Structures are given as structure tokens and as C-alpha cells.
PDB file of the backbone (N, CA, C, O) and the ligand in Angstrom, with CONECT records:
HET     ZN  A 101       1
ATOM      1  N   UNK A   1      12.104  -3.305  10.612  1.00  0.00           N
ATOM      2  CA  UNK A   1      11.027  -4.085   9.929  1.00  0.00           C
ATOM      3  C   UNK A   1      11.491  -4.618   8.669  1.00  0.00           C
ATOM      4  O   UNK A   1      12.292  -3.998   7.969  1.00  0.00           O
ATOM      5  N   UNK A   2      10.991  -5.806   8.339  1.00  0.00           N
ATOM      6  CA  UNK A   2      11.250  -6.539   6.987  1.00  0.00           C
ATOM      7  C   UNK A   2       9.933  -6.717   6.255  1.00  0.00           C
ATOM      8  O   UNK A   2       8.838  -6.914   6.782  1.00  0.00           O
ATOM      9  N   UNK A   3      10.210  -6.616   4.934  1.00  0.00           N
ATOM     10  CA  UNK A   3       9.131  -6.870   3.953  1.00  0.00           C
ATOM     11  C   UNK A   3       9.423  -8.095   3.151  1.00  0.00           C
ATOM     12  O   UNK A   3      10.530  -8.196   2.622  1.00  0.00           O
ATOM     13  N   UNK A   4       8.475  -9.089   3.006  1.00  0.00           N
ATOM     14  CA  UNK A   4       8.620 -10.186   2.142  1.00  0.00           C
ATOM     15  C   UNK A   4       8.226  -9.938   0.767  1.00  0.00           C
ATOM     16  O   UNK A   4       7.127 -10.316   0.361  1.00  0.00           O
ATOM     17  N   UNK A   5       9.084  -9.305  -0.003  1.00  0.00           N
ATOM     18  CA  UNK A   5       8.638  -9.048  -1.371  1.00  0.00           C
ATOM     19  C   UNK A   5       8.248 -10.366  -2.106  1.00  0.00           C
ATOM     20  O   UNK A   5       8.932 -11.374  -1.925  1.00  0.00           O
ATOM     21  N   UNK A   6       7.128 -10.381  -2.959  1.00  0.00           N
ATOM     22  CA  UNK A   6       6.809 -11.666  -3.607  1.00  0.00           C
ATOM     23  C   UNK A   6       7.840 -12.087  -4.677  1.00  0.00           C
ATOM     24  O   UNK A   6       7.945 -13.257  -5.042  1.00  0.00           O
ATOM     25  N   UNK A   7       8.557 -11.133  -5.136  1.00  0.00           N
ATOM     26  CA  UNK A   7       9.635 -11.426  -6.239  1.00  0.00           C
ATOM     27  C   UNK A   7      10.947 -11.562  -5.718  1.00  0.00           C
ATOM     28  O   UNK A   7      11.657 -12.441  -6.207  1.00  0.00           O
ATOM     29  N   UNK A   8      11.424 -10.793  -4.745  1.00  0.00           N
ATOM     30  CA  UNK A   8      12.789 -10.728  -4.255  1.00  0.00           C
ATOM     31  C   UNK A   8      12.938 -11.613  -2.930  1.00  0.00           C
ATOM     32  O   UNK A   8      14.032 -12.026  -2.544  1.00  0.00           O
ATOM     33  N   UNK A   9      11.964 -11.814  -2.400  1.00  0.00           N
ATOM     34  CA  UNK A   9      12.132 -12.449  -0.856  1.00  0.00           C
ATOM     35  C   UNK A   9      12.199 -11.316   0.182  1.00  0.00           C
ATOM     36  O   UNK A   9      12.036 -10.128  -0.093  1.00  0.00           O
ATOM     37  N   UNK A  10      12.452 -11.802   1.383  1.00  0.00           N
ATOM     38  CA  UNK A  10      12.439 -10.846   2.484  1.00  0.00           C
ATOM     39  C   UNK A  10      13.558  -9.897   2.514  1.00  0.00           C
ATOM     40  O   UNK A  10      14.718 -10.292   2.401  1.00  0.00           O
ATOM     41  N   UNK A  11      13.248  -8.645   2.665  1.00  0.00           N
ATOM     42  CA  UNK A  11      14.396  -7.551   2.431  1.00  0.00           C
ATOM     43  C   UNK A  11      14.044  -6.527   3.519  1.00  0.00           C
ATOM     44  O   UNK A  11      12.915  -6.360   3.980  1.00  0.00           O
ATOM     45  N   UNK A  12      15.240  -5.814   3.895  1.00  0.00           N
ATOM     46  CA  UNK A  12      15.016  -4.690   4.901  1.00  0.00           C
ATOM     47  C   UNK A  12      14.266  -3.535   4.497  1.00  0.00           C
ATOM     48  O   UNK A  12      14.273  -3.183   3.318  1.00  0.00           O
ATOM     49  N   UNK A  13      13.603  -2.898   5.402  1.00  0.00           N
ATOM     50  CA  UNK A  13      12.658  -1.796   5.202  1.00  0.00           C
ATOM     51  C   UNK A  13      13.312  -0.722   4.249  1.00  0.00           C
ATOM     52  O   UNK A  13      12.623  -0.162   3.397  1.00  0.00           O
ATOM     53  N   UNK A  14      14.678  -0.437   4.410  1.00  0.00           N
ATOM     54  CA  UNK A  14      15.390   0.667   3.796  1.00  0.00           C
ATOM     55  C   UNK A  14      15.418   0.535   2.314  1.00  0.00           C
ATOM     56  O   UNK A  14      15.761   1.464   1.582  1.00  0.00           O
ATOM     57  N   UNK A  15      15.014  -0.752   1.843  1.00  0.00           N
ATOM     58  CA  UNK A  15      14.944  -1.058   0.334  1.00  0.00           C
ATOM     59  C   UNK A  15      13.682  -0.488  -0.256  1.00  0.00           C
ATOM     60  O   UNK A  15      13.622  -0.395  -1.482  1.00  0.00           O
ATOM     61  N   UNK A  16      12.639  -0.085   0.505  1.00  0.00           N
ATOM     62  CA  UNK A  16      11.253   0.299   0.154  1.00  0.00           C
ATOM     63  C   UNK A  16      11.009   1.714   0.403  1.00  0.00           C
ATOM     64  O   UNK A  16      11.660   2.330   1.247  1.00  0.00           O
ATOM     65  N   UNK A  17      10.081   2.259  -0.314  1.00  0.00           N
ATOM     66  CA  UNK A  17       9.273   3.481  -0.067  1.00  0.00           C
ATOM     67  C   UNK A  17       7.909   3.408   0.083  1.00  0.00           C
ATOM     68  O   UNK A  17       7.202   2.704  -0.638  1.00  0.00           O
ATOM     69  N   UNK A  18       7.463   4.158   1.061  1.00  0.00           N
ATOM     70  CA  UNK A  18       5.948   4.016   1.489  1.00  0.00           C
ATOM     71  C   UNK A  18       5.222   5.065   0.545  1.00  0.00           C
ATOM     72  O   UNK A  18       5.627   6.219   0.405  1.00  0.00           O
ATOM     73  N   UNK A  19       4.255   4.609  -0.001  1.00  0.00           N
ATOM     74  CA  UNK A  19       3.283   5.511  -0.794  1.00  0.00           C
ATOM     75  C   UNK A  19       2.297   6.020  -0.123  1.00  0.00           C
ATOM     76  O   UNK A  19       2.110   7.234  -0.206  1.00  0.00           O
ATOM     77  N   UNK A  20       1.450   5.213   0.688  1.00  0.00           N
ATOM     78  CA  UNK A  20       0.198   5.692   1.378  1.00  0.00           C
ATOM     79  C   UNK A  20      -0.757   4.505   1.439  1.00  0.00           C
ATOM     80  O   UNK A  20      -0.399   3.336   1.291  1.00  0.00           O
ATOM     81  N   UNK A  21      -1.955   4.894   1.661  1.00  0.00           N
ATOM     82  CA  UNK A  21      -3.064   3.921   1.867  1.00  0.00           C
ATOM     83  C   UNK A  21      -3.268   3.208   0.545  1.00  0.00           C
ATOM     84  O   UNK A  21      -3.125   3.809  -0.520  1.00  0.00           O
ATOM     85  N   UNK A  22      -3.611   1.896   0.612  1.00  0.00           N
ATOM     86  CA  UNK A  22      -3.957   1.085  -0.465  1.00  0.00           C
ATOM     87  C   UNK A  22      -5.273   1.680  -1.159  1.00  0.00           C
ATOM     88  O   UNK A  22      -5.497   1.363  -2.328  1.00  0.00           O
ATOM     89  N   UNK A  23      -6.119   2.501  -0.502  1.00  0.00           N
ATOM     90  CA  UNK A  23      -7.183   3.116  -1.152  1.00  0.00           C
ATOM     91  C   UNK A  23      -6.921   3.763  -2.290  1.00  0.00           C
ATOM     92  O   UNK A  23      -7.838   3.853  -3.106  1.00  0.00           O
ATOM     93  N   UNK A  24      -5.747   4.295  -2.567  1.00  0.00           N
ATOM     94  CA  UNK A  24      -5.286   4.845  -3.870  1.00  0.00           C
ATOM     95  C   UNK A  24      -5.543   3.958  -5.020  1.00  0.00           C
ATOM     96  O   UNK A  24      -5.601   4.387  -6.172  1.00  0.00           O
ATOM     97  N   UNK A  25      -5.700   2.676  -4.691  1.00  0.00           N
ATOM     98  CA  UNK A  25      -5.877   1.735  -5.909  1.00  0.00           C
ATOM     99  C   UNK A  25      -7.327   1.906  -6.430  1.00  0.00           C
ATOM    100  O   UNK A  25      -7.627   1.521  -7.560  1.00  0.00           O
ATOM    101  N   UNK A  26      -8.230   2.492  -5.589  1.00  0.00           N
ATOM    102  CA  UNK A  26      -9.566   2.568  -6.015  1.00  0.00           C
ATOM    103  C   UNK A  26      -9.858   3.947  -6.508  1.00  0.00           C
ATOM    104  O   UNK A  26     -10.626   4.678  -5.883  1.00  0.00           O
ATOM    105  N   UNK A  27      -9.252   4.335  -7.644  1.00  0.00           N
ATOM    106  CA  UNK A  27      -9.502   5.653  -8.266  1.00  0.00           C
ATOM    107  C   UNK A  27     -10.818   5.888  -8.819  1.00  0.00           C
ATOM    108  O   UNK A  27     -11.306   5.038  -9.563  1.00  0.00           O
ATOM    109  N   UNK A  28     -11.454   6.964  -8.532  1.00  0.00           N
ATOM    110  CA  UNK A  28     -12.755   7.189  -9.198  1.00  0.00           C
ATOM    111  C   UNK A  28     -12.657   7.285 -10.716  1.00  0.00           C
ATOM    112  O   UNK A  28     -11.584   7.553 -11.256  1.00  0.00           O
ATOM    113  N   UNK A  29     -13.845   7.052 -11.446  1.00  0.00           N
ATOM    114  CA  UNK A  29     -13.746   7.252 -12.854  1.00  0.00           C
ATOM    115  C   UNK A  29     -13.699   8.884 -13.172  1.00  0.00           C
ATOM    116  O   UNK A  29     -14.044   9.705 -12.322  1.00  0.00           O
ATOM    117  N   UNK A  30     -13.311   9.195 -14.276  1.00  0.00           N
ATOM    118  CA  UNK A  30     -13.104  10.457 -14.702  1.00  0.00           C
ATOM    119  C   UNK A  30     -14.332  11.419 -14.607  1.00  0.00           C
ATOM    120  O   UNK A  30     -14.205  12.643 -14.578  1.00  0.00           O
ATOM    121  N   UNK A  31     -15.572  10.745 -14.559  1.00  0.00           N
ATOM    122  CA  UNK A  31     -16.739  11.544 -14.392  1.00  0.00           C
ATOM    123  C   UNK A  31     -17.270  11.484 -13.143  1.00  0.00           C
ATOM    124  O   UNK A  31     -18.440  11.832 -12.985  1.00  0.00           O
ATOM    125  N   UNK A  32     -16.502  11.038 -12.070  1.00  0.00           N
ATOM    126  CA  UNK A  32     -17.192  11.008 -10.738  1.00  0.00           C
ATOM    127  C   UNK A  32     -17.483  12.073 -10.086  1.00  0.00           C
ATOM    128  O   UNK A  32     -18.267  12.001  -9.140  1.00  0.00           O
ATOM    129  N   UNK A  33     -16.912  13.267 -10.458  1.00  0.00           N
ATOM    130  CA  UNK A  33     -17.188  14.590  -9.756  1.00  0.00           C
ATOM    131  C   UNK A  33     -16.274  14.967  -8.658  1.00  0.00           C
ATOM    132  O   UNK A  33     -15.583  14.119  -8.093  1.00  0.00           O
ATOM    133  N   UNK A  34     -16.253  16.203  -8.348  1.00  0.00           N
ATOM    134  CA  UNK A  34     -15.196  16.851  -7.331  1.00  0.00           C
ATOM    135  C   UNK A  34     -15.291  16.122  -5.973  1.00  0.00           C
ATOM    136  O   UNK A  34     -14.274  15.903  -5.314  1.00  0.00           O
ATOM    137  N   UNK A  35     -16.585  15.727  -5.539  1.00  0.00           N
ATOM    138  CA  UNK A  35     -16.628  15.183  -4.186  1.00  0.00           C
ATOM    139  C   UNK A  35     -15.907  13.886  -4.162  1.00  0.00           C
ATOM    140  O   UNK A  35     -15.194  13.584  -3.205  1.00  0.00           O
ATOM    141  N   UNK A  36     -16.062  13.166  -5.115  1.00  0.00           N
ATOM    142  CA  UNK A  36     -15.440  11.806  -5.017  1.00  0.00           C
ATOM    143  C   UNK A  36     -13.896  11.866  -5.199  1.00  0.00           C
ATOM    144  O   UNK A  36     -13.170  11.034  -4.656  1.00  0.00           O
ATOM    145  N   UNK A  37     -13.392  12.911  -6.009  1.00  0.00           N
ATOM    146  CA  UNK A  37     -11.994  13.109  -6.061  1.00  0.00           C
ATOM    147  C   UNK A  37     -11.408  13.781  -4.839  1.00  0.00           C
ATOM    148  O   UNK A  37     -10.228  13.579  -4.555  1.00  0.00           O
ATOM    149  N   UNK A  38     -12.173  14.569  -4.102  1.00  0.00           N
ATOM    150  CA  UNK A  38     -11.696  15.107  -2.913  1.00  0.00           C
ATOM    151  C   UNK A  38     -11.606  13.860  -1.923  1.00  0.00           C
ATOM    152  O   UNK A  38     -10.570  13.648  -1.293  1.00  0.00           O
ATOM    153  N   UNK A  39     -12.700  13.062  -1.812  1.00  0.00           N
ATOM    154  CA  UNK A  39     -12.537  11.958  -1.034  1.00  0.00           C
ATOM    155  C   UNK A  39     -11.326  10.832  -1.279  1.00  0.00           C
ATOM    156  O   UNK A  39     -10.796  10.155  -0.398  1.00  0.00           O
ATOM    157  N   UNK A  40     -11.079  10.816  -2.468  1.00  0.00           N
ATOM    158  CA  UNK A  40     -10.059   9.996  -2.991  1.00  0.00           C
ATOM    159  C   UNK A  40      -8.617  10.505  -2.623  1.00  0.00           C
ATOM    160  O   UNK A  40      -7.725   9.754  -2.229  1.00  0.00           O
ATOM    161  N   UNK A  41      -8.488  11.832  -2.790  1.00  0.00           N
ATOM    162  CA  UNK A  41      -7.170  12.485  -2.660  1.00  0.00           C
ATOM    163  C   UNK A  41      -6.897  12.883  -1.245  1.00  0.00           C
ATOM    164  O   UNK A  41      -5.726  12.954  -0.872  1.00  0.00           O
ATOM    165  N   UNK A  42      -7.921  13.159  -0.390  1.00  0.00           N
ATOM    166  CA  UNK A  42      -7.670  13.962   0.753  1.00  0.00           C
ATOM    167  C   UNK A  42      -8.184  13.234   2.131  1.00  0.00           C
ATOM    168  O   UNK A  42      -7.723  13.579   3.219  1.00  0.00           O
ATOM    169  N   UNK A  43      -9.099  12.280   2.015  1.00  0.00           N
ATOM    170  CA  UNK A  43      -9.709  11.663   3.163  1.00  0.00           C
ATOM    171  C   UNK A  43      -9.129  10.211   3.304  1.00  0.00           C
ATOM    172  O   UNK A  43      -9.245   9.404   2.382  1.00  0.00           O
ATOM    173  N   UNK A  44      -8.520   9.910   4.447  1.00  0.00           N
ATOM    174  CA  UNK A  44      -7.955   8.715   4.771  1.00  0.00           C
ATOM    175  C   UNK A  44      -8.327   8.163   6.141  1.00  0.00           C
ATOM    176  O   UNK A  44      -8.484   8.844   7.155  1.00  0.00           O
ATOM    177  N   UNK A  45      -8.442   6.900   6.045  1.00  0.00           N
ATOM    178  CA  UNK A  45      -8.589   6.221   7.494  1.00  0.00           C
ATOM    179  C   UNK A  45      -7.203   6.292   8.196  1.00  0.00           C
ATOM    180  O   UNK A  45      -6.180   6.362   7.515  1.00  0.00           O
ATOM    181  N   UNK A  46      -7.164   6.274   9.585  1.00  0.00           N
ATOM    182  CA  UNK A  46      -5.941   6.207  10.188  1.00  0.00           C
ATOM    183  C   UNK A  46      -6.125   5.231  11.546  1.00  0.00           C
ATOM    184  O   UNK A  46      -6.134   5.537  12.738  1.00  0.00           O
ATOM    185  N   UNK A  47      -6.256   4.036  10.931  1.00  0.00           N
ATOM    186  CA  UNK A  47      -6.660   3.006  11.994  1.00  0.00           C
ATOM    187  C   UNK A  47      -5.549   2.585  12.883  1.00  0.00           C
ATOM    188  O   UNK A  47      -4.397   2.552  12.450  1.00  0.00           O
ATOM    189  N   UNK A  48      -5.840   2.262  14.108  1.00  0.00           N
ATOM    190  CA  UNK A  48      -4.870   1.621  14.995  1.00  0.00           C
ATOM    191  C   UNK A  48      -5.081   0.135  14.932  1.00  0.00           C
ATOM    192  O   UNK A  48      -5.849  -0.482  15.671  1.00  0.00           O
ATOM    193  N   UNK A  49      -4.278  -0.427  13.919  1.00  0.00           N
ATOM    194  CA  UNK A  49      -4.515  -1.919  13.735  1.00  0.00           C
ATOM    195  C   UNK A  49      -4.223  -2.112  12.250  1.00  0.00           C
ATOM    196  O   UNK A  49      -3.577  -1.256  11.646  1.00  0.00           O
ATOM    197  N   UNK A  50      -4.669  -3.186  11.655  1.00  0.00           N
ATOM    198  CA  UNK A  50      -4.348  -3.571  10.362  1.00  0.00           C
ATOM    199  C   UNK A  50      -4.782  -2.598   9.325  1.00  0.00           C
ATOM    200  O   UNK A  50      -5.946  -2.199   9.286  1.00  0.00           O
ATOM    201  N   UNK A  51      -3.763  -2.161   8.384  1.00  0.00           N
ATOM    202  CA  UNK A  51      -3.934  -1.053   7.487  1.00  0.00           C
ATOM    203  C   UNK A  51      -3.417  -1.622   6.208  1.00  0.00           C
ATOM    204  O   UNK A  51      -2.337  -2.214   6.222  1.00  0.00           O
ATOM    205  N   UNK A  52      -4.071  -1.498   5.147  1.00  0.00           N
ATOM    206  CA  UNK A  52      -3.569  -1.912   3.742  1.00  0.00           C
ATOM    207  C   UNK A  52      -2.796  -0.639   3.155  1.00  0.00           C
ATOM    208  O   UNK A  52      -3.266   0.499   3.175  1.00  0.00           O
ATOM    209  N   UNK A  53      -1.712  -0.940   2.700  1.00  0.00           N
ATOM    210  CA  UNK A  53      -0.791   0.135   2.438  1.00  0.00           C
ATOM    211  C   UNK A  53       0.018  -0.199   1.037  1.00  0.00           C
ATOM    212  O   UNK A  53       0.212  -1.377   0.735  1.00  0.00           O
ATOM    213  N   UNK A  54       0.489   0.886   0.181  1.00  0.00           N
ATOM    214  CA  UNK A  54       1.143   0.597  -0.883  1.00  0.00           C
ATOM    215  C   UNK A  54       2.587   0.960  -0.617  1.00  0.00           C
ATOM    216  O   UNK A  54       2.888   2.049  -0.127  1.00  0.00           O
ATOM    217  N   UNK A  55       3.549  -0.032  -0.971  1.00  0.00           N
ATOM    218  CA  UNK A  55       4.961   0.151  -0.782  1.00  0.00           C
ATOM    219  C   UNK A  55       5.691  -0.161  -2.210  1.00  0.00           C
ATOM    220  O   UNK A  55       5.272  -1.009  -2.998  1.00  0.00           O
ATOM    221  N   UNK A  56       6.757   0.588  -2.408  1.00  0.00           N
ATOM    222  CA  UNK A  56       7.488   0.393  -3.666  1.00  0.00           C
ATOM    223  C   UNK A  56       8.864  -0.109  -3.334  1.00  0.00           C
ATOM    224  O   UNK A  56       9.586   0.445  -2.506  1.00  0.00           O
ATOM    225  N   UNK A  57       9.198  -1.184  -4.016  1.00  0.00           N
ATOM    226  CA  UNK A  57      10.471  -1.904  -3.773  1.00  0.00           C
ATOM    227  C   UNK A  57      11.458  -1.059  -4.665  1.00  0.00           C
ATOM    228  O   UNK A  57      11.798  -1.534  -5.748  1.00  0.00           O
ATOM    229  N   UNK A  58      11.884   0.038  -4.310  1.00  0.00           N
ATOM    230  CA  UNK A  58      12.670   0.990  -5.051  1.00  0.00           C
ATOM    231  C   UNK A  58      14.220   0.603  -5.261  1.00  0.00           C
ATOM    232  O   UNK A  58      14.866   0.934  -6.256  1.00  0.00           O
ATOM    233  N   UNK A  59      14.703  -0.121  -4.216  1.00  0.00           N
ATOM    234  CA  UNK A  59      16.042  -0.708  -4.327  1.00  0.00           C
ATOM    235  C   UNK A  59      15.978  -2.197  -4.628  1.00  0.00           C
ATOM    236  O   UNK A  59      16.904  -2.899  -4.223  1.00  0.00           O
ATOM    237  N   UNK A  60      15.115  -2.667  -5.204  1.00  0.00           N
ATOM    238  CA  UNK A  60      15.028  -4.051  -5.600  1.00  0.00           C
ATOM    239  C   UNK A  60      14.448  -4.204  -6.995  1.00  0.00           C
ATOM    240  O   UNK A  60      15.050  -3.759  -7.972  1.00  0.00           O
ATOM    241  N   UNK A  61      13.198  -4.877  -7.102  1.00  0.00           N
ATOM    242  CA  UNK A  61      12.558  -5.233  -8.276  1.00  0.00           C
ATOM    243  C   UNK A  61      11.689  -4.059  -8.906  1.00  0.00           C
ATOM    244  O   UNK A  61      11.132  -4.159 -10.000  1.00  0.00           O
ATOM    245  N   UNK A  62      11.642  -3.037  -8.163  1.00  0.00           N
ATOM    246  CA  UNK A  62      10.627  -1.928  -8.612  1.00  0.00           C
ATOM    247  C   UNK A  62       9.183  -2.221  -8.617  1.00  0.00           C
ATOM    248  O   UNK A  62       8.385  -1.499  -9.213  1.00  0.00           O
ATOM    249  N   UNK A  63       8.840  -3.273  -7.958  1.00  0.00           N
ATOM    250  CA  UNK A  63       7.424  -3.641  -7.899  1.00  0.00           C
ATOM    251  C   UNK A  63       6.619  -2.842  -6.789  1.00  0.00           C
ATOM    252  O   UNK A  63       7.111  -2.554  -5.698  1.00  0.00           O
ATOM    253  N   UNK A  64       5.485  -2.553  -7.133  1.00  0.00           N
ATOM    254  CA  UNK A  64       4.491  -2.013  -6.116  1.00  0.00           C
ATOM    255  C   UNK A  64       3.851  -3.138  -5.359  1.00  0.00           C
ATOM    256  O   UNK A  64       3.390  -4.135  -5.915  1.00  0.00           O
ATOM    257  N   UNK A  65       3.844  -2.935  -4.083  1.00  0.00           N
ATOM    258  CA  UNK A  65       3.330  -3.984  -3.142  1.00  0.00           C
ATOM    259  C   UNK A  65       2.070  -3.508  -2.394  1.00  0.00           C
ATOM    260  O   UNK A  65       1.881  -2.334  -2.073  1.00  0.00           O
ATOM    261  N   UNK A  66       1.256  -4.489  -2.156  1.00  0.00           N
ATOM    262  CA  UNK A  66       0.217  -4.219  -1.317  1.00  0.00           C
ATOM    263  C   UNK A  66       0.365  -4.973  -0.043  1.00  0.00           C
ATOM    264  O   UNK A  66       0.297  -6.199   0.039  1.00  0.00           O
ATOM    265  N   UNK A  67       0.599  -4.051   1.064  1.00  0.00           N
ATOM    266  CA  UNK A  67       1.070  -4.584   2.363  1.00  0.00           C
ATOM    267  C   UNK A  67       0.152  -4.330   3.294  1.00  0.00           C
ATOM    268  O   UNK A  67      -0.307  -3.199   3.454  1.00  0.00           O
ATOM    269  N   UNK A  68      -0.267  -5.542   4.124  1.00  0.00           N
ATOM    270  CA  UNK A  68      -1.185  -5.155   5.256  1.00  0.00           C
ATOM    271  C   UNK A  68      -0.365  -5.266   6.523  1.00  0.00           C
ATOM    272  O   UNK A  68       0.008  -6.340   6.996  1.00  0.00           O
ATOM    273  N   UNK A  69      -0.106  -4.037   7.053  1.00  0.00           N
ATOM    274  CA  UNK A  69       0.672  -3.844   8.298  1.00  0.00           C
ATOM    275  C   UNK A  69      -0.207  -3.298   9.447  1.00  0.00           C
ATOM    276  O   UNK A  69      -1.089  -2.470   9.219  1.00  0.00           O
ATOM    277  N   UNK A  70       0.047  -3.775  10.682  1.00  0.00           N
ATOM    278  CA  UNK A  70      -0.577  -3.509  11.901  1.00  0.00           C
ATOM    279  C   UNK A  70       0.324  -2.215  12.378  1.00  0.00           C
ATOM    280  O   UNK A  70       1.506  -2.234  12.720  1.00  0.00           O
ATOM    281  N   UNK A  71      -0.589  -1.056  12.304  1.00  0.00           N
ATOM    282  CA  UNK A  71       0.005   0.214  12.675  1.00  0.00           C
ATOM    283  C   UNK A  71       0.498   0.356  14.272  1.00  0.00           C
ATOM    284  O   UNK A  71       1.226   1.265  14.670  1.00  0.00           O
ATOM    285  N   UNK A  72       0.008  -0.627  15.035  1.00  0.00           N
ATOM    286  CA  UNK A  72       0.331  -0.586  16.439  1.00  0.00           C
ATOM    287  C   UNK A  72       1.764  -1.176  16.716  1.00  0.00           C
ATOM    288  O   UNK A  72       2.516  -0.708  17.571  1.00  0.00           O
ATOM    289  N   UNK A  73       2.070  -2.247  15.913  1.00  0.00           N
ATOM    290  CA  UNK A  73       3.391  -2.957  16.155  1.00  0.00           C
ATOM    291  C   UNK A  73       4.136  -3.240  14.976  1.00  0.00           C
ATOM    292  O   UNK A  73       5.211  -3.838  15.040  1.00  0.00           O
ATOM    293  N   UNK A  74       3.576  -2.802  13.766  1.00  0.00           N
ATOM    294  CA  UNK A  74       4.336  -2.970  12.536  1.00  0.00           C
ATOM    295  C   UNK A  74       4.427  -4.442  11.948  1.00  0.00           C
ATOM    296  O   UNK A  74       5.094  -4.767  10.965  1.00  0.00           O
ATOM    297  N   UNK A  75       3.652  -5.255  12.711  1.00  0.00           N
ATOM    298  CA  UNK A  75       3.643  -6.637  12.258  1.00  0.00           C
ATOM    299  C   UNK A  75       2.852  -6.681  10.798  1.00  0.00           C
ATOM    300  O   UNK A  75       1.796  -6.061  10.671  1.00  0.00           O
ATOM    301  N   UNK A  76       3.370  -7.382   9.799  1.00  0.00           N
ATOM    302  CA  UNK A  76       2.934  -7.479   8.455  1.00  0.00           C
ATOM    303  C   UNK A  76       2.234  -8.860   8.375  1.00  0.00           C
ATOM    304  O   UNK A  76       2.780  -9.920   8.681  1.00  0.00           O
ATOM    305  N   UNK A  77       1.083  -8.738   7.971  1.00  0.00           N
ATOM    306  CA  UNK A  77       0.129  -9.954   7.784  1.00  0.00           C
ATOM    307  C   UNK A  77       0.086 -10.474   6.362  1.00  0.00           C
ATOM    308  O   UNK A  77      -0.011 -11.681   6.142  1.00  0.00           O
ATOM    309  N   UNK A  78       0.160  -9.560   5.382  1.00  0.00           N
ATOM    310  CA  UNK A  78       0.172 -10.085   4.002  1.00  0.00           C
ATOM    311  C   UNK A  78       0.927  -8.965   3.196  1.00  0.00           C
ATOM    312  O   UNK A  78       0.932  -7.762   3.457  1.00  0.00           O
ATOM    313  N   UNK A  79       1.577  -9.623   2.141  1.00  0.00           N
ATOM    314  CA  UNK A  79       2.338  -8.797   1.078  1.00  0.00           C
ATOM    315  C   UNK A  79       1.885  -9.465  -0.214  1.00  0.00           C
ATOM    316  O   UNK A  79       1.887 -10.687  -0.362  1.00  0.00           O
ATOM    317  N   UNK A  80       1.532  -8.668  -1.058  1.00  0.00           N
ATOM    318  CA  UNK A  80       1.110  -9.142  -2.720  1.00  0.00           C
ATOM    319  C   UNK A  80       1.456  -8.138  -3.581  1.00  0.00           C
ATOM    320  O   UNK A  80       1.491  -6.955  -3.241  1.00  0.00           O
ATOM    321  N   UNK A  81       1.724  -8.556  -4.719  1.00  0.00           N
ATOM    322  CA  UNK A  81       1.884  -7.466  -5.852  1.00  0.00           C
ATOM    323  C   UNK A  81       0.585  -6.660  -6.021  1.00  0.00           C
ATOM    324  O   UNK A  81      -0.518  -7.193  -6.143  1.00  0.00           O
ATOM    325  N   UNK A  82       0.807  -5.298  -6.019  1.00  0.00           N
ATOM    326  CA  UNK A  82      -0.333  -4.490  -6.111  1.00  0.00           C
ATOM    327  C   UNK A  82      -1.036  -4.676  -7.435  1.00  0.00           C
ATOM    328  O   UNK A  82      -2.233  -4.391  -7.493  1.00  0.00           O
ATOM    329  N   UNK A  83      -0.448  -5.096  -8.431  1.00  0.00           N
ATOM    330  CA  UNK A  83      -1.085  -5.367  -9.757  1.00  0.00           C
ATOM    331  C   UNK A  83      -2.069  -6.531  -9.637  1.00  0.00           C
ATOM    332  O   UNK A  83      -3.019  -6.582 -10.418  1.00  0.00           O
ATOM    333  N   UNK A  84      -1.885  -7.506  -8.664  1.00  0.00           N
ATOM    334  CA  UNK A  84      -2.551  -8.662  -8.581  1.00  0.00           C
ATOM    335  C   UNK A  84      -3.775  -8.494  -7.498  1.00  0.00           C
ATOM    336  O   UNK A  84      -4.623  -9.376  -7.366  1.00  0.00           O
ATOM    337  N   UNK A  85      -3.784  -7.447  -6.843  1.00  0.00           N
ATOM    338  CA  UNK A  85      -4.911  -7.357  -5.638  1.00  0.00           C
ATOM    339  C   UNK A  85      -6.155  -6.891  -6.359  1.00  0.00           C
ATOM    340  O   UNK A  85      -6.200  -6.065  -7.270  1.00  0.00           O
ATOM    341  N   UNK A  86      -7.188  -7.572  -5.791  1.00  0.00           N
ATOM    342  CA  UNK A  86      -8.550  -7.302  -6.276  1.00  0.00           C
ATOM    343  C   UNK A  86      -8.883  -5.748  -5.814  1.00  0.00           C
ATOM    344  O   UNK A  86      -8.684  -5.381  -4.656  1.00  0.00           O
ATOM    345  N   UNK A  87      -9.321  -5.021  -6.665  1.00  0.00           N
ATOM    346  CA  UNK A  87      -9.675  -3.584  -6.288  1.00  0.00           C
ATOM    347  C   UNK A  87     -11.093  -3.496  -6.046  1.00  0.00           C
ATOM    348  O   UNK A  87     -11.599  -2.420  -5.727  1.00  0.00           O
TER     349      UNK A  87
HETATM  350 ZN    ZN A 101      11.107  -6.882  -4.945  1.00  0.00          ZN2+
END
């Protein structure tokens, strides 16, 4: 699998680290309560299909990327800098 980093260009998967679901970008506010934080920390979708994920280009530019990857075949449909993705 290859990821097209918006800064570095297309690179091999071994240059990246997977963090998890891009739902982590939507952190609840500090006063949201324990149920909201439980949902944020422990409850995840596990779709068979397109899934928004966070990847770190740790052997490249060190950017955090928002990647939409199909979990059935690893086809990547979009890559963007996580800092520029609408939350
Ligand atoms: Zn990069």
C-alpha cells in the first residue's frame, strides 16, 4: 500500500504509522461528561468499506494525515493534512 502524502508525495506504507479512527479529531469539550469521553475513547465504528483514519508520516515530514481507506481492499480515496480537515 502507498499513501500520497500532500507534502512529500506518494510513499510506501512503511514510512507511516497508523493512529486509528479520524473520529479522534472530534474530541469532546472538557465539560462534556464521562459518557461523552467513554464514547470518544472506547467506541469505534468498524466498517467494511470506506473508513476515515489518521496516519502519521513518521519517516517523512511528520505530518498527521486524514486518510479515507476502504477496509475491504485498502484502496485510498483521499488524503489530506489532518490540520486542514473540517471537524
Ligand atoms: Zn509527508
